[in-house]
TORGU-99154 format. One record per residue: residue number from 0; residue in three letters; x negated, z negated, y of N, C-alpha, C in turn. Coordinates in nm, 3 decimals. Last residue first. Example, Ala and Ser with C-alpha at 12.3 -4.5 7.8 and 13.67 -1.06 7.14 Angstrom:
residues 2
   k   r      nu      nw      nv     cau     caw     cav      cu      cw      cv
   1 SER  -1.285  -0.708  -0.225  -1.367  -0.714  -0.106  -1.290  -0.787   0.003
   0 ALA  -1.319  -0.780  -0.569  -1.230  -0.780  -0.450  -1.320  -0.780  -0.330
This chain:
residues 91
   k   r      nu      nw      nv     cau     caw     cav      cu      cw      cv
  90 UNK -14.038  -7.334  10.276 -14.133  -7.233  10.321 -14.077  -7.131  10.323
  89 UNK -13.906  -7.610  10.401 -13.864  -7.528  10.377 -14.003  -7.424  10.404
  88 UNK -13.888  -7.993  10.335 -13.989  -7.875  10.392 -13.969  -7.725  10.339
  87 UNK -13.710  -8.225  10.377 -13.711  -8.103  10.324 -13.774  -8.012  10.381
  86 UNK -13.744  -8.561  10.408 -13.724  -8.432  10.498 -13.746  -8.331  10.392
  85 UNK -13.582  -8.756  10.260 -13.551  -8.705  10.346 -13.581  -8.591  10.433
  84 UNK -13.770  -8.780  10.031 -13.664  -8.690  10.034 -13.601  -8.662  10.162
  83 UNK -14.027  -8.939  10.186 -14.069  -8.777  10.096 -13.906  -8.724  10.084
  82 UNK -13.913  -9.203  10.224 -13.927  -9.066  10.347 -13.935  -8.941  10.299
  81 UNK -13.559  -9.284  10.045 -13.761  -9.248  10.050 -13.810  -9.127  10.155
  80 UNK -13.431  -9.544  10.205 -13.433  -9.406  10.229 -13.586  -9.379  10.177
  79 UNK -13.270  -9.838  10.046 -13.402  -9.755  10.098 -13.394  -9.634  10.076
  78 UNK -13.008 -10.067  10.036 -13.062  -9.927   9.969 -13.168  -9.895  10.074
  77 UNK -12.904 -10.310  10.072 -13.017 -10.303   9.983 -13.081 -10.149   9.985
  76 UNK -12.693 -10.268  10.231 -12.812 -10.338  10.291 -12.914 -10.331  10.239
  75 UNK -12.530 -10.108  10.055 -12.550 -10.070  10.182 -12.689 -10.116  10.233
  74 UNK -12.496 -10.298   9.878 -12.560 -10.165   9.821 -12.580 -10.129   9.951
  73 UNK -12.382 -10.513   9.972 -12.505 -10.522   9.905 -12.577 -10.388   9.873
  72 UNK -12.122 -10.412  10.040 -12.240 -10.448  10.132 -12.391 -10.498  10.020
  71 UNK -12.025 -10.357   9.768 -12.062 -10.246   9.891 -12.157 -10.303   9.963
  70 UNK -12.025 -10.611   9.650 -12.131 -10.517   9.586 -12.121 -10.386   9.679
  69 UNK -11.818 -10.722   9.824 -11.919 -10.759   9.818 -12.022 -10.710   9.755
  68 UNK -11.595 -10.544   9.755 -11.662 -10.549   9.875 -11.827 -10.596   9.891
  67 UNK -11.577 -10.625   9.489 -11.620 -10.478   9.537 -11.621 -10.489   9.653
  66 UNK -11.478 -10.873   9.526 -11.605 -10.860   9.462 -11.635 -10.718   9.492
  65 UNK -11.229 -10.859   9.692 -11.348 -10.993   9.701 -11.492 -10.944   9.619
  64 UNK -11.087 -10.685   9.612 -11.093 -10.718   9.761 -11.195 -10.807   9.807
  63 UNK -11.053 -10.630   9.360 -11.083 -10.545   9.475 -11.120 -10.571   9.569
  62 UNK -11.093 -10.920   9.270 -11.187 -10.823   9.234 -11.182 -10.721   9.311
  61 UNK -10.877 -11.066   9.421 -11.032 -11.095   9.419 -11.083 -10.991   9.373
  60 UNK -10.652 -10.887   9.494 -10.720 -10.955   9.589 -10.889 -11.010   9.558
  59 UNK -10.593 -10.709   9.239 -10.624 -10.657   9.339 -10.743 -10.749   9.508
  58 UNK -10.521 -10.961   9.094 -10.707 -10.888   9.042 -10.694 -10.753   9.120
  57 UNK -10.335 -11.079   9.199 -10.486 -11.142   9.203 -10.604 -11.053   9.133
  56 UNK -10.168 -10.887   9.153 -10.184 -10.899   9.338 -10.326 -10.968   9.290
  55 UNK -10.116 -10.874   8.865 -10.166 -10.716   8.947 -10.245 -10.776   9.116
  54 UNK -10.050 -11.150   8.836 -10.201 -11.105   8.787 -10.247 -10.970   8.842
  53 UNK  -9.829 -11.092   8.940  -9.855 -11.191   9.007 -10.030 -11.148   8.965
  52 UNK  -9.658 -10.907   8.768  -9.712 -10.904   8.965  -9.803 -10.947   9.004
  51 UNK  -9.643 -10.808   8.510  -9.728 -10.915   8.531  -9.739 -10.864   8.686
  50 UNK  -9.521 -10.635   8.415  -9.447 -10.722   8.469  -9.498 -10.808   8.477
  49 UNK  -9.656 -10.386   8.275  -9.623 -10.501   8.180  -9.542 -10.652   8.293
  48 UNK  -9.733 -10.234   8.503  -9.663 -10.197   8.407  -9.610 -10.317   8.318
  47 UNK  -9.901 -10.454   8.639  -9.776 -10.379   8.701  -9.677 -10.367   8.561
  46 UNK -10.124 -10.401   8.461 -10.055 -10.551   8.496  -9.901 -10.530   8.567
  45 UNK -10.196 -10.113   8.550 -10.137 -10.182   8.402 -10.122 -10.288   8.411
  44 UNK -10.270 -10.165   8.835 -10.114 -10.085   8.766 -10.092 -10.102   8.636
  43 UNK -10.484 -10.313   8.769 -10.442 -10.351   8.820 -10.226 -10.300   8.778
  42 UNK -10.650 -10.090   8.659 -10.614 -10.210   8.539 -10.471 -10.283   8.616
  41 UNK -10.680  -9.914   8.828 -10.595  -9.910   8.752 -10.534 -10.016   8.686
  40 UNK -10.854 -10.094   9.022 -10.717 -10.109   9.095 -10.595 -10.022   8.921
  39 UNK -11.065 -10.092   8.857 -11.021 -10.187   8.889 -10.894 -10.230   8.944
  38 UNK -11.158  -9.832   8.888 -11.093  -9.882   8.745 -11.117 -10.040   8.753
  37 UNK -11.172  -9.793   9.156 -11.109  -9.738   9.063 -11.025  -9.784   8.969
  36 UNK -11.413  -9.967   9.178 -11.277  -9.996   9.248 -11.150  -9.921   9.202
  35 UNK -11.568  -9.810   9.018 -11.539  -9.978   9.002 -11.408 -10.017   9.066
  34 UNK -11.583  -9.611   9.185 -11.527  -9.571   9.052 -11.516  -9.729   8.991
  33 UNK -11.758  -9.708   9.380 -11.616  -9.631   9.422 -11.544  -9.641   9.276
  32 UNK -11.985  -9.810   9.229 -11.908  -9.902   9.307 -11.778  -9.835   9.382
  31 UNK -12.097  -9.534   9.153 -12.057  -9.613   9.057 -11.988  -9.715   9.100
  30 UNK -12.133  -9.456   9.459 -12.031  -9.355   9.369 -11.981  -9.466   9.227
  29 UNK -12.371  -9.616   9.510 -12.280  -9.638   9.588 -12.118  -9.519   9.474
  28 UNK -12.583  -9.586   9.252 -12.483  -9.683   9.288 -12.393  -9.703   9.385
  27 UNK -12.635  -9.246   9.089 -12.594  -9.332   9.233 -12.512  -9.461   9.265
  26 UNK -12.593  -9.197   8.845 -12.704  -9.298   8.861 -12.702  -9.350   9.023
  25 UNK -12.308  -9.291   8.548 -12.355  -9.241   8.704 -12.472  -9.283   8.782
  24 UNK -12.206  -9.423   8.360 -12.291  -9.310   8.328 -12.351  -9.295   8.458
  23 UNK -12.052  -9.651   8.448 -12.198  -9.692   8.345 -12.273  -9.551   8.341
  22 UNK -11.889  -9.516   8.585 -11.976  -9.693   8.632 -12.059  -9.696   8.539
  21 UNK -11.760  -9.353   8.401 -11.820  -9.323   8.550 -11.942  -9.411   8.617
  20 UNK -11.624  -9.503   8.242 -11.764  -9.441   8.180 -11.829  -9.404   8.302
  19 UNK -11.441  -9.582   8.441 -11.504  -9.686   8.357 -11.632  -9.623   8.273
  18 UNK -11.310  -9.373   8.474 -11.386  -9.419   8.582 -11.445  -9.509   8.547
  17 UNK -11.210  -9.298   8.220 -11.296  -9.235   8.262 -11.351  -9.319   8.395
  16 UNK -11.036  -9.534   8.162 -11.138  -9.511   8.087 -11.283  -9.420   8.126
  15 UNK -10.866  -9.521   8.374 -10.916  -9.624   8.326 -11.063  -9.623   8.294
  14 UNK -10.693  -9.268   8.337 -10.803  -9.305   8.429 -10.890  -9.441   8.464
  13 UNK -10.636  -9.313   8.092 -10.716  -9.221   8.089 -10.787  -9.215   8.232
  12 UNK -10.428  -9.500   8.161 -10.531  -9.506   8.056 -10.641  -9.437   8.066
  11 UNK -10.291  -9.362   8.342 -10.361  -9.427   8.395 -10.471  -9.516   8.284
  10 UNK -10.126  -9.187   8.143 -10.209  -9.146   8.235 -10.336  -9.230   8.321
   9 UNK -10.070  -9.387   7.950 -10.125  -9.234   7.873 -10.191  -9.206   8.023
   8 UNK  -9.823  -9.438   8.161  -9.963  -9.531   8.068 -10.098  -9.513   8.021
   7 UNK  -9.713  -9.250   8.193  -9.768  -9.352   8.294  -9.871  -9.379   8.229
   6 UNK  -9.597  -9.164   7.975  -9.644  -9.101   8.017  -9.744  -9.175   8.110
   5 UNK  -9.445  -9.414   7.853  -9.565  -9.386   7.801  -9.642  -9.294   7.866
   4 UNK  -9.261  -9.405   8.083  -9.352  -9.511   8.085  -9.485  -9.501   7.986
   3 UNK  -9.134  -9.161   8.017  -9.191  -9.187   8.140  -9.266  -9.285   8.116
   2 UNK  -9.017  -9.248   7.763  -9.090  -9.146   7.786  -9.176  -9.117   7.907
   1 UNK  -8.751  -9.446   7.837  -8.932  -9.515   7.792  -9.061  -9.374   7.780
   0 UNK  -8.591  -9.304   7.949  -8.701  -9.388   8.069  -8.853  -9.428   7.936
């Protein structure tokens, strides 16, 4: 049983680190916000693996449910399209 727990921990540790790096390195704000959600959910899974279900629930409700939705709405409301990028002229 400990082998499966170690494999699951390694898998979710990789997901957490990869998505956190994606949050920092990506230029698109929308994709960064989505990867932030993946990182926060992965941290919640780590809490479940540590048998801290209450902390995992609060992680999901507060951070994923509140902060990430707020960031998503802010990105969607403040995003402006460049009219030069919207029109592609083919010759």
